[in-house]
PDB file of N, CA, C and O in Angstrom, chain B, residues numbered from 101:
ATOM      1  N   MET B 101       0.830  -1.184   0.000  1.00  0.00           N
ATOM      2  CA  MET B 101       0.000   0.000   0.000  1.00  0.00           C
ATOM      3  C   MET B 101       0.872   1.245   0.000  1.00  0.00           C
ATOM      4  O   MET B 101       1.531   1.518   1.003  1.00  0.00           O
ATOM      5  N   PRO B 102       0.902   1.997  -1.068  1.00  0.00           N
ATOM      6  CA  PRO B 102       1.695   3.214  -1.090  1.00  0.00           C
ATOM      7  C   PRO B 102       1.181   4.207  -0.059  1.00  0.00           C
ATOM      8  O   PRO B 102      -0.025   4.372   0.126  1.00  0.00           O
ATOM      9  N   GLY B 103       2.128   4.867   0.610  1.00  0.00           N
ATOM     10  CA  GLY B 103       1.772   5.872   1.592  1.00  0.00           C
ATOM     11  C   GLY B 103       1.402   5.305   2.949  1.00  0.00           C
ATOM     12  O   GLY B 103       1.068   6.063   3.861  1.00  0.00           O
ATOM     13  N   SER B 104       1.454   3.980   3.105  1.00  0.00           N
ATOM     14  CA  SER B 104       1.125   3.371   4.384  1.00  0.00           C
ATOM     15  C   SER B 104       2.260   3.613   5.366  1.00  0.00           C
ATOM     16  O   SER B 104       3.410   3.282   5.078  1.00  0.00           O
ATOM     17  N   SER B 105       1.951   4.182   6.516  1.00  0.00           N
ATOM     18  CA  SER B 105       2.984   4.478   7.496  1.00  0.00           C
ATOM     19  C   SER B 105       3.360   3.248   8.316  1.00  0.00           C
ATOM     20  O   SER B 105       4.337   3.287   9.063  1.00  0.00           O
ATOM     21  N   SER B 106       2.603   2.152   8.194  1.00  0.00           N
ATOM     22  CA  SER B 106       2.900   0.956   8.969  1.00  0.00           C
ATOM     23  C   SER B 106       3.948   0.069   8.290  1.00  0.00           C
ATOM     24  O   SER B 106       4.497  -0.824   8.935  1.00  0.00           O
ATOM     25  N   ALA B 107       4.233   0.291   7.028  1.00  0.00           N
ATOM     26  CA  ALA B 107       5.230  -0.506   6.330  1.00  0.00           C
ATOM     27  C   ALA B 107       6.625  -0.113   6.826  1.00  0.00           C
ATOM     28  O   ALA B 107       6.975   1.067   6.847  1.00  0.00           O
ATOM     29  N   PRO B 108       7.419  -1.119   7.226  1.00  0.00           N
ATOM     30  CA  PRO B 108       8.757  -0.786   7.722  1.00  0.00           C
ATOM     31  C   PRO B 108       9.644  -0.247   6.602  1.00  0.00           C
ATOM     32  O   PRO B 108       9.538  -0.655   5.445  1.00  0.00           O
ATOM     33  N   ARG B 109      10.504   0.665   6.975  1.00  0.00           N
ATOM     34  CA  ARG B 109      11.502   1.182   6.032  1.00  0.00           C
ATOM     35  C   ARG B 109      12.809   0.474   6.312  1.00  0.00           C
ATOM     36  O   ARG B 109      13.125   0.165   7.461  1.00  0.00           O
ATOM     37  N   PHE B 110      13.560   0.219   5.268  1.00  0.00           N
ATOM     38  CA  PHE B 110      14.801  -0.521   5.393  1.00  0.00           C
ATOM     39  C   PHE B 110      15.982   0.318   4.925  1.00  0.00           C
ATOM     40  O   PHE B 110      15.859   1.148   4.024  1.00  0.00           O
ATOM     41  N   LEU B 111      17.121   0.085   5.554  1.00  0.00           N
ATOM     42  CA  LEU B 111      18.367   0.755   5.199  1.00  0.00           C
ATOM     43  C   LEU B 111      19.406  -0.298   4.823  1.00  0.00           C
ATOM     44  O   LEU B 111      19.394  -1.407   5.355  1.00  0.00           O
ATOM     45  N   ALA B 112      20.289   0.048   3.917  1.00  0.00           N
ATOM     46  CA  ALA B 112      21.400  -0.829   3.572  1.00  0.00           C
ATOM     47  C   ALA B 112      22.413  -0.813   4.718  1.00  0.00           C
ATOM     48  O   ALA B 112      22.550   0.201   5.403  1.00  0.00           O
ATOM     49  N   PRO B 113      23.115  -1.907   4.932  1.00  0.00           N
ATOM     50  CA  PRO B 113      24.125  -1.934   5.992  1.00  0.00           C
ATOM     51  C   PRO B 113      25.151  -0.802   5.877  1.00  0.00           C
ATOM     52  O   PRO B 113      25.619  -0.287   6.892  1.00  0.00           O
ATOM     53  N   ALA B 114      25.500  -0.417   4.654  1.00  0.00           N
ATOM     54  CA  ALA B 114      26.458   0.682   4.477  1.00  0.00           C
ATOM     55  C   ALA B 114      25.895   1.997   5.013  1.00  0.00           C
ATOM     56  O   ALA B 114      26.635   2.804   5.575  1.00  0.00           O
ATOM     57  N   GLN B 115      24.583   2.218   4.842  1.00  0.00           N
ATOM     58  CA  GLN B 115      23.956   3.425   5.378  1.00  0.00           C
ATOM     59  C   GLN B 115      23.995   3.422   6.899  1.00  0.00           C
ATOM     60  O   GLN B 115      24.317   4.432   7.525  1.00  0.00           O
ATOM     61  N   VAL B 116      23.666   2.280   7.486  1.00  0.00           N
ATOM     62  CA  VAL B 116      23.679   2.153   8.946  1.00  0.00           C
ATOM     63  C   VAL B 116      25.106   2.339   9.469  1.00  0.00           C
ATOM     64  O   VAL B 116      25.328   3.026  10.465  1.00  0.00           O
ATOM     65  N   ALA B 117      26.064   1.720   8.786  1.00  0.00           N
ATOM     66  CA  ALA B 117      27.463   1.844   9.193  1.00  0.00           C
ATOM     67  C   ALA B 117      27.901   3.301   9.182  1.00  0.00           C
ATOM     68  O   ALA B 117      28.589   3.752  10.098  1.00  0.00           O
ATOM     69  N   GLU B 118      27.511   4.026   8.164  1.00  0.00           N
ATOM     70  CA  GLU B 118      27.876   5.440   8.078  1.00  0.00           C
ATOM     71  C   GLU B 118      27.235   6.242   9.214  1.00  0.00           C
ATOM     72  O   GLU B 118      27.887   7.092   9.820  1.00  0.00           O
ATOM     73  N   LEU B 119      25.971   5.973   9.499  1.00  0.00           N
ATOM     74  CA  LEU B 119      25.282   6.680  10.573  1.00  0.00           C
ATOM     75  C   LEU B 119      25.900   6.408  11.944  1.00  0.00           C
ATOM     76  O   LEU B 119      25.950   7.294  12.797  1.00  0.00           O
ATOM     77  N   LEU B 120      26.372   5.172  12.150  1.00  0.00           N
ATOM     78  CA  LEU B 120      26.942   4.785  13.436  1.00  0.00           C
ATOM     79  C   LEU B 120      28.453   4.953  13.497  1.00  0.00           C
ATOM     80  O   LEU B 120      29.060   4.750  14.548  1.00  0.00           O
ATOM     81  N   SER B 121      29.060   5.323  12.377  1.00  0.00           N
ATOM     82  CA  SER B 121      30.529   5.453  12.277  1.00  0.00           C
ATOM     83  C   SER B 121      31.229   4.143  12.654  1.00  0.00           C
ATOM     84  O   SER B 121      32.187   4.129  13.427  1.00  0.00           O
ATOM     85  N   ILE B 122      30.723   3.048  12.086  1.00  0.00           N
ATOM     86  CA  ILE B 122      31.328   1.740  12.276  1.00  0.00           C
ATOM     87  C   ILE B 122      31.459   1.073  10.909  1.00  0.00           C
ATOM     88  O   ILE B 122      31.039   1.634   9.897  1.00  0.00           O
ATOM     89  N   GLU B 123      32.037  -0.115  10.884  1.00  0.00           N
ATOM     90  CA  GLU B 123      32.211  -0.865   9.647  1.00  0.00           C
ATOM     91  C   GLU B 123      30.951  -1.665   9.320  1.00  0.00           C
ATOM     92  O   GLU B 123      30.164  -1.987  10.210  1.00  0.00           O
ATOM     93  N   VAL B 124      30.767  -1.980   8.049  1.00  0.00           N
ATOM     94  CA  VAL B 124      29.610  -2.768   7.608  1.00  0.00           C
ATOM     95  C   VAL B 124      29.587  -4.124   8.310  1.00  0.00           C
ATOM     96  O   VAL B 124      28.517  -4.599   8.690  1.00  0.00           O
ATOM     97  N   ASP B 125      30.747  -4.754   8.490  1.00  0.00           N
ATOM     98  CA  ASP B 125      30.807  -6.052   9.180  1.00  0.00           C
ATOM     99  C   ASP B 125      30.272  -5.941  10.604  1.00  0.00           C
ATOM    100  O   ASP B 125      29.652  -6.877  11.110  1.00  0.00           O
ATOM    101  N   GLU B 126      30.507  -4.808  11.247  1.00  0.00           N
ATOM    102  CA  GLU B 126      30.001  -4.603  12.605  1.00  0.00           C
ATOM    103  C   GLU B 126      28.480  -4.475  12.611  1.00  0.00           C
ATOM    104  O   GLU B 126      27.822  -4.914  13.554  1.00  0.00           O
ATOM    105  N   VAL B 127      27.924  -3.875  11.564  1.00  0.00           N
ATOM    106  CA  VAL B 127      26.464  -3.769  11.439  1.00  0.00           C
ATOM    107  C   VAL B 127      25.865  -5.162  11.312  1.00  0.00           C
ATOM    108  O   VAL B 127      24.882  -5.477  11.982  1.00  0.00           O
ATOM    109  N   ILE B 128      26.444  -5.989  10.469  1.00  0.00           N
ATOM    110  CA  ILE B 128      25.951  -7.351  10.286  1.00  0.00           C
ATOM    111  C   ILE B 128      26.075  -8.137  11.591  1.00  0.00           C
ATOM    112  O   ILE B 128      25.196  -8.931  11.926  1.00  0.00           O
ATOM    113  N   ALA B 129      27.165  -7.915  12.325  1.00  0.00           N
ATOM    114  CA  ALA B 129      27.341  -8.582  13.620  1.00  0.00           C
ATOM    115  C   ALA B 129      26.235  -8.160  14.595  1.00  0.00           C
ATOM    116  O   ALA B 129      25.743  -8.986  15.363  1.00  0.00           O
ATOM    117  N   LEU B 130      25.845  -6.891  14.569  1.00  0.00           N
ATOM    118  CA  LEU B 130      24.757  -6.412  15.434  1.00  0.00           C
ATOM    119  C   LEU B 130      23.438  -7.095  15.072  1.00  0.00           C
ATOM    120  O   LEU B 130      22.607  -7.351  15.944  1.00  0.00           O
ATOM    121  N   VAL B 131      23.251  -7.385  13.794  1.00  0.00           N
ATOM    122  CA  VAL B 131      22.050  -8.114  13.365  1.00  0.00           C
ATOM    123  C   VAL B 131      22.101  -9.536  13.917  1.00  0.00           C
ATOM    124  O   VAL B 131      21.116 -10.014  14.478  1.00  0.00           O
ATOM    125  N   TYR B 132      23.228 -10.212  13.764  1.00  0.00           N
ATOM    126  CA  TYR B 132      23.350 -11.581  14.257  1.00  0.00           C
ATOM    127  C   TYR B 132      23.203 -11.650  15.772  1.00  0.00           C
ATOM    128  O   TYR B 132      22.694 -12.639  16.299  1.00  0.00           O
ATOM    129  N   GLU B 133      23.642 -10.609  16.476  1.00  0.00           N
ATOM    130  CA  GLU B 133      23.511 -10.552  17.943  1.00  0.00           C
ATOM    131  C   GLU B 133      22.091 -10.216  18.374  1.00  0.00           C
ATOM    132  O   GLU B 133      21.757 -10.325  19.553  1.00  0.00           O
ATOM    133  N   GLY B 134      21.252  -9.806  17.424  1.00  0.00           N
ATOM    134  CA  GLY B 134      19.876  -9.454  17.749  1.00  0.00           C
ATOM    135  C   GLY B 134      19.712  -8.024  18.237  1.00  0.00           C
ATOM    136  O   GLY B 134      18.640  -7.654  18.716  1.00  0.00           O
ATOM    137  N   ARG B 135      20.755  -7.218  18.123  1.00  0.00           N
ATOM    138  CA  ARG B 135      20.678  -5.837  18.590  1.00  0.00           C
ATOM    139  C   ARG B 135      20.068  -4.916  17.539  1.00  0.00           C
ATOM    140  O   ARG B 135      19.567  -3.839  17.863  1.00  0.00           O
ATOM    141  N   LEU B 136      20.112  -5.346  16.273  1.00  0.00           N
ATOM    142  CA  LEU B 136      19.423  -4.674  15.171  1.00  0.00           C
ATOM    143  C   LEU B 136      18.579  -5.731  14.454  1.00  0.00           C
ATOM    144  O   LEU B 136      18.975  -6.893  14.357  1.00  0.00           O
ATOM    145  N   ARG B 137      17.413  -5.313  13.955  1.00  0.00           N
ATOM    146  CA  ARG B 137      16.576  -6.238  13.176  1.00  0.00           C
ATOM    147  C   ARG B 137      16.906  -6.053  11.697  1.00  0.00           C
ATOM    148  O   ARG B 137      16.858  -4.948  11.158  1.00  0.00           O
ATOM    149  N   GLY B 138      17.237  -7.163  11.071  1.00  0.00           N
ATOM    150  CA  GLY B 138      17.552  -7.114   9.656  1.00  0.00           C
ATOM    151  C   GLY B 138      17.050  -8.355   8.949  1.00  0.00           C
ATOM    152  O   GLY B 138      16.769  -9.379   9.572  1.00  0.00           O
ATOM    153  N   SER B 139      16.945  -8.244   7.650  1.00  0.00           N
ATOM    154  CA  SER B 139      16.501  -9.355   6.813  1.00  0.00           C
ATOM    155  C   SER B 139      17.313  -9.354   5.533  1.00  0.00           C
ATOM    156  O   SER B 139      17.836  -8.325   5.104  1.00  0.00           O
ATOM    157  N   GLN B 140      17.406 -10.519   4.938  1.00  0.00           N
ATOM    158  CA  GLN B 140      18.014 -10.604   3.622  1.00  0.00           C
ATOM    159  C   GLN B 140      16.877 -10.557   2.619  1.00  0.00           C
ATOM    160  O   GLN B 140      16.052 -11.468   2.558  1.00  0.00           O
ATOM    161  N   LEU B 141      16.839  -9.494   1.835  1.00  0.00           N
ATOM    162  CA  LEU B 141      15.752  -9.255   0.888  1.00  0.00           C
ATOM    163  C   LEU B 141      16.274  -9.200  -0.534  1.00  0.00           C
ATOM    164  O   LEU B 141      17.443  -8.895  -0.770  1.00  0.00           O
ATOM    165  N   GLY B 142      15.398  -9.497  -1.474  1.00  0.00           N
ATOM    166  CA  GLY B 142      15.721  -9.369  -2.892  1.00  0.00           C
ATOM    167  C   GLY B 142      16.412 -10.589  -3.449  1.00  0.00           C
ATOM    168  O   GLY B 142      16.619 -11.593  -2.768  1.00  0.00           O
ATOM    169  N   SER B 143      16.764 -10.462  -4.732  1.00  0.00           N
ATOM    170  CA  SER B 143      17.464 -11.528  -5.422  1.00  0.00           C
ATOM    171  C   SER B 143      18.531 -10.888  -6.300  1.00  0.00           C
ATOM    172  O   SER B 143      18.178 -10.231  -7.279  1.00  0.00           O
ATOM    173  N   PRO B 144      19.779 -11.042  -6.011  1.00  0.00           N
ATOM    174  CA  PRO B 144      20.321 -11.835  -4.920  1.00  0.00           C
ATOM    175  C   PRO B 144      20.016 -11.185  -3.564  1.00  0.00           C
ATOM    176  O   PRO B 144      19.871  -9.967  -3.457  1.00  0.00           O
ATOM    177  N   ALA B 145      19.925 -12.025  -2.546  1.00  0.00           N
ATOM    178  CA  ALA B 145      19.571 -11.547  -1.209  1.00  0.00           C
ATOM    179  C   ALA B 145      20.648 -10.602  -0.672  1.00  0.00           C
ATOM    180  O   ALA B 145      21.840 -10.908  -0.697  1.00  0.00           O
ATOM    181  N   ARG B 146      20.193  -9.457  -0.191  1.00  0.00           N
ATOM    182  CA  ARG B 146      21.084  -8.471   0.418  1.00  0.00           C
ATOM    183  C   ARG B 146      20.493  -8.062   1.758  1.00  0.00           C
ATOM    184  O   ARG B 146      19.277  -7.954   1.919  1.00  0.00           O
ATOM    185  N   TRP B 147      21.383  -7.840   2.707  1.00  0.00           N
ATOM    186  CA  TRP B 147      20.932  -7.430   4.032  1.00  0.00           C
ATOM    187  C   TRP B 147      20.282  -6.063   3.977  1.00  0.00           C
ATOM    188  O   TRP B 147      20.751  -5.158   3.288  1.00  0.00           O
ATOM    189  N   ARG B 148      19.190  -5.933   4.720  1.00  0.00           N
ATOM    190  CA  ARG B 148      18.520  -4.652   4.918  1.00  0.00           C
ATOM    191  C   ARG B 148      18.161  -4.565   6.398  1.00  0.00           C
ATOM    192  O   ARG B 148      17.719  -5.543   7.002  1.00  0.00           O
ATOM    193  N   ILE B 149      18.355  -3.396   6.962  1.00  0.00           N
ATOM    194  CA  ILE B 149      18.133  -3.167   8.386  1.00  0.00           C
ATOM    195  C   ILE B 149      16.883  -2.319   8.561  1.00  0.00           C
ATOM    196  O   ILE B 149      16.724  -1.296   7.895  1.00  0.00           O
ATOM    197  N   GLU B 150      15.993  -2.743   9.460  1.00  0.00           N
ATOM    198  CA  GLU B 150      14.789  -1.967   9.724  1.00  0.00           C
ATOM    199  C   GLU B 150      15.178  -0.637  10.366  1.00  0.00           C
ATOM    200  O   GLU B 150      15.899  -0.595  11.363  1.00  0.00           O
ATOM    201  N   GLU B 151      14.682   0.442   9.772  1.00  0.00           N
ATOM    202  CA  GLU B 151      14.992   1.780  10.270  1.00  0.00           C
ATOM    203  C   GLU B 151      14.544   1.937  11.729  1.00  0.00           C
ATOM    204  O   GLU B 151      15.236   2.572  12.524  1.00  0.00           O
ATOM    205  N   SER B 152      13.402   1.367  12.077  1.00  0.00           N
ATOM    206  CA  SER B 152      12.903   1.491  13.456  1.00  0.00           C
ATOM    207  C   SER B 152      13.832   0.798  14.450  1.00  0.00           C
ATOM    208  O   SER B 152      13.962   1.250  15.588  1.00  0.00           O
ATOM    209  N   SER B 153      14.478  -0.292  14.039  1.00  0.00           N
ATOM    210  CA  SER B 153      15.386  -0.979  14.961  1.00  0.00           C
ATOM    211  C   SER B 153      16.644  -0.147  15.190  1.00  0.00           C
ATOM    212  O   SER B 153      17.250  -0.217  16.259  1.00  0.00           O
ATOM    213  N   LEU B 154      17.037   0.638  14.190  1.00  0.00           N
ATOM    214  CA  LEU B 154      18.178   1.535  14.368  1.00  0.00           C
ATOM    215  C   LEU B 154      17.842   2.596  15.415  1.00  0.00           C
ATOM    216  O   LEU B 154      18.671   2.910  16.269  1.00  0.00           O
ATOM    217  N   ALA B 155      16.633   3.146  15.351  1.00  0.00           N
ATOM    218  CA  ALA B 155      16.212   4.142  16.337  1.00  0.00           C
ATOM    219  C   ALA B 155      16.178   3.524  17.737  1.00  0.00           C
ATOM    220  O   ALA B 155      16.594   4.158  18.707  1.00  0.00           O
ATOM    221  N   GLU B 156      15.687   2.295  17.840  1.00  0.00           N
ATOM    222  CA  GLU B 156      15.651   1.607  19.138  1.00  0.00           C
ATOM    223  C   GLU B 156      17.060   1.344  19.648  1.00  0.00           C
ATOM    224  O   GLU B 156      17.333   1.519  20.836  1.00  0.00           O
ATOM    225  N   TYR B 157      17.953   0.927  18.764  1.00  0.00           N
ATOM    226  CA  TYR B 157      19.346   0.663  19.138  1.00  0.00           C
ATOM    227  C   TYR B 157      20.000   1.938  19.670  1.00  0.00           C
ATOM    228  O   TYR B 157      20.683   1.910  20.693  1.00  0.00           O
ATOM    229  N   LEU B 158      19.790   3.048  18.976  1.00  0.00           N
ATOM    230  CA  LEU B 158      20.377   4.313  19.411  1.00  0.00           C
ATOM    231  C   LEU B 158      19.808   4.750  20.761  1.00  0.00           C
ATOM    232  O   LEU B 158      20.539   5.285  21.594  1.00  0.00           O
ATOM    233  N   ALA B 159      18.525   4.530  20.981  1.00  0.00           N
ATOM    234  CA  ALA B 159      17.909   4.865  22.270  1.00  0.00           C
ATOM    235  C   ALA B 159      18.511   4.005  23.385  1.00  0.00           C
ATOM    236  O   ALA B 159      18.783   4.503  24.477  1.00  0.00           O
ATOM    237  N   GLU B 160      18.717   2.716  23.107  1.00  0.00           N
ATOM    238  CA  GLU B 160      19.338   1.819  24.090  1.00  0.00           C
ATOM    239  C   GLU B 160      20.758   2.269  24.411  1.00  0.00           C
ATOM    240  O   GLU B 160      21.160   2.289  25.575  1.00  0.00           O
ATOM    241  N   GLN B 161      21.511   2.628  23.385  1.00  0.00           N
ATOM    242  CA  GLN B 161      22.884   3.077  23.593  1.00  0.00           C
ATOM    243  C   GLN B 161      22.921   4.360  24.418  1.00  0.00           C
ATOM    244  O   GLN B 161      23.778   4.528  25.285  1.00  0.00           O
ATOM    245  N   SER B 162      21.994   5.250  24.141  1.00  0.00           N
ATOM    246  CA  SER B 162      21.891   6.508  24.870  1.00  0.00           C
ATOM    247  C   SER B 162      21.570   6.247  26.342  1.00  0.00           C
ATOM    248  O   SER B 162      22.172   6.850  27.231  1.00  0.00           O
ATOM    249  N   GLU B 163      20.624   5.351  26.592  1.00  0.00           N
ATOM    250  CA  GLU B 163      20.241   5.006  27.969  1.00  0.00           C
ATOM    251  C   GLU B 163      21.405   4.345  28.697  1.00  0.00           C
ATOM    252  O   GLU B 163      21.643   4.629  29.871  1.00  0.00           O
ATOM    253  N   GLU B 164      22.127   3.468  28.013  1.00  0.00           N
ATOM    254  CA  GLU B 164      23.279   2.805  28.624  1.00  0.00           C
ATOM    255  C   GLU B 164      24.351   3.831  28.987  1.00  0.00           C
ATOM    256  O   GLU B 164      24.944   3.749  30.063  1.00  0.00           O
ATOM    257  N   ALA B 165      24.601   4.786  28.110  1.00  0.00           N
ATOM    258  CA  ALA B 165      25.585   5.836  28.394  1.00  0.00           C
ATOM    259  C   ALA B 165      25.137   6.683  29.584  1.00  0.00           C
ATOM    260  O   ALA B 165      25.958   7.056  30.423  1.00  0.00           O
ATOM    261  N   ARG B 166      23.842   6.986  29.662  1.00  0.00           N
ATOM    262  CA  ARG B 166      23.318   7.774  30.779  1.00  0.00           C
ATOM    263  C   ARG B 166      23.500   7.031  32.095  1.00  0.00           C
ATOM    264  O   ARG B 166      23.914   7.616  33.096  1.00  0.00           O
ATOM    265  N   ARG B 167      23.188   5.737  32.085  1.00  0.00           N
ATOM    266  CA  ARG B 167      23.337   4.934  33.304  1.00  0.00           C
ATOM    267  C   ARG B 167      24.798   4.815  33.727  1.00  0.00           C
ATOM    268  O   ARG B 167      25.110   4.879  34.916  1.00  0.00           O
ATOM    269  N   MET B 168      25.689   4.642  32.758  1.00  0.00           N
ATOM    270  CA  MET B 168      27.118   4.548  33.078  1.00  0.00           C
ATOM    271  C   MET B 168      27.625   5.859  33.675  1.00  0.00           C
ATOM    272  O   MET B 168      28.424   5.847  34.611  1.00  0.00           O
ATOM    273  N   ALA B 169      27.167   6.983  33.141  1.00  0.00           N
ATOM    274  CA  ALA B 169      27.564   8.285  33.677  1.00  0.00           C
ATOM    275  C   ALA B 169      27.079   8.439  35.112  1.00  0.00           C
ATOM    276  O   ALA B 169      27.818   8.929  35.966  1.00  0.00           O
ATOM    277  N   LEU B 170      25.847   8.028  35.384  1.00  0.00           N
ATOM    278  CA  LEU B 170      25.324   8.091  36.752  1.00  0.00           C
ATOM    279  C   LEU B 170      26.091   7.162  37.678  1.00  0.00           C
ATOM    280  O   LEU B 170      26.365   7.517  38.824  1.00  0.00           O
ATOM    281  N   TRP B 171      26.439   5.974  37.190  1.00  0.00           N
ATOM    282  CA  TRP B 171      27.203   5.027  37.997  1.00  0.00           C
ATOM    283  C   TRP B 171      28.571   5.597  38.337  1.00  0.00           C
ATOM    284  O   TRP B 171      29.011   5.513  39.484  1.00  0.00           O
ATOM    285  N   ARG B 172      29.253   6.182  37.340  1.00  0.00           N
ATOM    286  CA  ARG B 172      30.575   6.792  37.592  1.00  0.00           C
ATOM    287  C   ARG B 172      30.450   7.930  38.594  1.00  0.00           C
ATOM    288  O   ARG B 172      31.273   8.064  39.500  1.00  0.00           O
ATOM    289  N   GLN B 173      29.415   8.747  38.426  1.00  0.00           N
ATOM    290  CA  GLN B 173      29.201   9.871  39.322  1.00  0.00           C
ATOM    291  C   GLN B 173      28.981   9.366  40.758  1.00  0.00           C
ATOM    292  O   GLN B 173      29.536   9.930  41.701  1.00  0.00           O
ATOM    293  N   ALA B 174      28.192   8.330  40.924  1.00  0.00           N
ATOM    294  CA  ALA B 174      27.943   7.772  42.251  1.00  0.00           C
ATOM    295  C   ALA B 174      29.210   7.158  42.829  1.00  0.00           C
ATOM    296  O   ALA B 174      29.480   7.297  44.022  1.00  0.00           O
ATOM    297  N   ASN B 175      29.981   6.485  41.998  1.00  0.00           N
ATOM    298  CA  ASN B 175      31.230   5.879  42.458  1.00  0.00           C
ATOM    299  C   ASN B 175      32.212   6.940  42.918  1.00  0.00           C
ATOM    300  O   ASN B 175      32.843   6.788  43.964  1.00  0.00           O
ATOM    301  N   GLU B 176      32.352   8.015  42.147  1.00  0.00           N
ATOM    302  CA  GLU B 176      33.272   9.081  42.511  1.00  0.00           C
ATOM    303  C   GLU B 176      32.844   9.738  43.814  1.00  0.00           C
ATOM    304  O   GLU B 176      33.690  10.102  44.631  1.00  0.00           O
ATOM    305  N   ALA B 177      31.553   9.891  44.016  1.00  0.00           N
ATOM    306  CA  ALA B 177      31.050  10.523  45.230  1.00  0.00           C
ATOM    307  C   ALA B 177      31.237   9.626  46.445  1.00  0.00           C
ATOM    308  O   ALA B 177      31.217  10.121  47.572  1.00  0.00           O
ATOM    309  N   SER B 178      31.418   8.318  46.251  1.00  0.00           N
ATOM    310  CA  SER B 178      31.556   7.419  47.388  1.00  0.00           C
ATOM    311  C   SER B 178      33.008   7.255  47.844  1.00  0.00           C
ATOM    312  O   SER B 178      33.258   6.580  48.842  1.00  0.00           O
ATOM    313  N   PHE B 179      33.972   7.857  47.134  1.00  0.00           N
ATOM    314  CA  PHE B 179      35.360   7.751  47.544  1.00  0.00           C
ATOM    315  C   PHE B 179      35.642   8.706  48.697  1.00  0.00           C
ATOM    316  O   PHE B 179      35.246   9.870  48.648  1.00  0.00           O
ATOM    317  N   PRO B 180      36.325   8.223  49.738  1.00  0.00           N
ATOM    318  CA  PRO B 180      36.628   9.093  50.879  1.00  0.00           C
ATOM    319  C   PRO B 180      37.440  10.326  50.489  1.00  0.00           C
ATOM    320  O   PRO B 180      37.336  11.364  51.143  1.00  0.00           O
ATOM    321  N   GLU B 181      38.248  10.226  49.431  1.00  0.00           N
ATOM    322  CA  GLU B 181      39.042  11.384  49.011  1.00  0.00           C
ATOM    323  C   GLU B 181      38.145  12.556  48.636  1.00  0.00           C
ATOM    324  O   GLU B 181      38.557  13.713  48.724  1.00  0.00           O
ATOM    325  N   VAL B 182      36.936  12.260  48.223  1.00  0.00           N
ATOM    326  CA  VAL B 182      36.021  13.305  47.801  1.00  0.00           C
ATOM    327  C   VAL B 182      35.366  13.973  48.999  1.00  0.00           C
ATOM    328  O   VAL B 182      35.287  15.201  49.051  1.00  0.00           O
ATOM    329  N   TRP B 183      34.898  13.193  49.957  1.00  0.00           N
ATOM    330  CA  TRP B 183      34.161  13.769  51.077  1.00  0.00           C
ATOM    331  C   TRP B 183      34.920  13.732  52.380  1.00  0.00           C
ATOM    332  O   TRP B 183      34.386  14.138  53.412  1.00  0.00           O
ATOM    333  N   GLY B 184      36.183  13.245  52.365  1.00  0.00           N
ATOM    334  CA  GLY B 184      37.024  13.256  53.553  1.00  0.00           C
ATOM    335  C   GLY B 184      36.815  12.033  54.423  1.00  0.00           C
ATOM    336  O   GLY B 184      35.950  11.204  54.141  1.00  0.00           O
ATOM    337  N   PRO B 185      37.613  11.916  55.494  1.00  0.00           N
ATOM    338  CA  PRO B 185      37.472  10.773  56.389  1.00  0.00           C
ATOM    339  C   PRO B 185      36.138  10.805  57.126  1.00  0.00           C
ATOM    340  O   PRO B 185      35.415  11.801  57.090  1.00  0.00           O
ATOM    341  N   SER B 186      35.836   9.728  57.775  1.00  0.00           N
ATOM    342  CA  SER B 186      34.564   9.635  58.503  1.00  0.00           C
ATOM    343  C   SER B 186      34.422  10.808  59.459  1.00  0.00           C
ATOM    344  O   SER B 186      35.379  11.234  60.106  1.00  0.00           O
ATOM    345  N   ALA B 187      33.207  11.312  59.526  1.00  0.00           N
ATOM    346  CA  ALA B 187      32.917  12.426  60.435  1.00  0.00           C
ATOM    347  C   ALA B 187      33.067  11.949  61.864  1.00  0.00           C
ATOM    348  O   ALA B 187      32.667  10.833  62.195  1.00  0.00           O
ATOM    349  N   PRO B 188      33.644  12.789  62.717  1.00  0.00           N
ATOM    350  CA  PRO B 188      33.779  12.405  64.133  1.00  0.00           C
ATOM    351  C   PRO B 188      32.413  12.118  64.751  1.00  0.00           C
ATOM    352  O   PRO B 188      31.425  12.778  64.429  1.00  0.00           O
ATOM    353  N   GLN B 189      32.368  11.132  65.634  1.00  0.00           N
ATOM    354  CA  GLN B 189      31.132  10.753  66.311  1.00  0.00           C
ATOM    355  C   GLN B 189      30.747  11.826  67.312  1.00  0.00           C
ATOM    356  O   GLN B 189      31.614  12.473  67.898  1.00  0.00           O
ATOM    357  N   GLY B 190      29.468  12.014  67.509  1.00  0.00           N
ATOM    358  CA  GLY B 190      28.967  12.920  68.525  1.00  0.00           C
ATOM    359  C   GLY B 190      28.773  14.340  68.060  1.00  0.00           C
ATOM    360  O   GLY B 190      28.507  15.213  68.886  1.00  0.00           O
ATOM    361  N   MET B 191      28.891  14.611  66.795  1.00  0.00           N
ATOM    362  CA  MET B 191      28.687  15.987  66.322  1.00  0.00           C
ATOM    363  C   MET B 191      27.293  16.211  65.903  1.00  0.00           C
ATOM    364  O   MET B 191      26.945  17.313  65.478  1.00  0.00           O
TER     365      MET B 191
END
């Protein structure tokens, strides 16, 4: 159905690689790992990556980076060098 917004859009692995600044082989590896959804389409069959899975992958990567930043921040705040030795008792 032309103009149907429910039809998935597909990208070539080279397009995805360029967007992610990685190699095409790494894109295919992400498909095999299940981190990107892809299919072999056409004749001869060529890999195509669902555009929506790329958006989901980027959101996951963003969330992982946010969590790692919070973890580092919490770790740094828990070092005694940052807040000094234990506070004297009775204050």
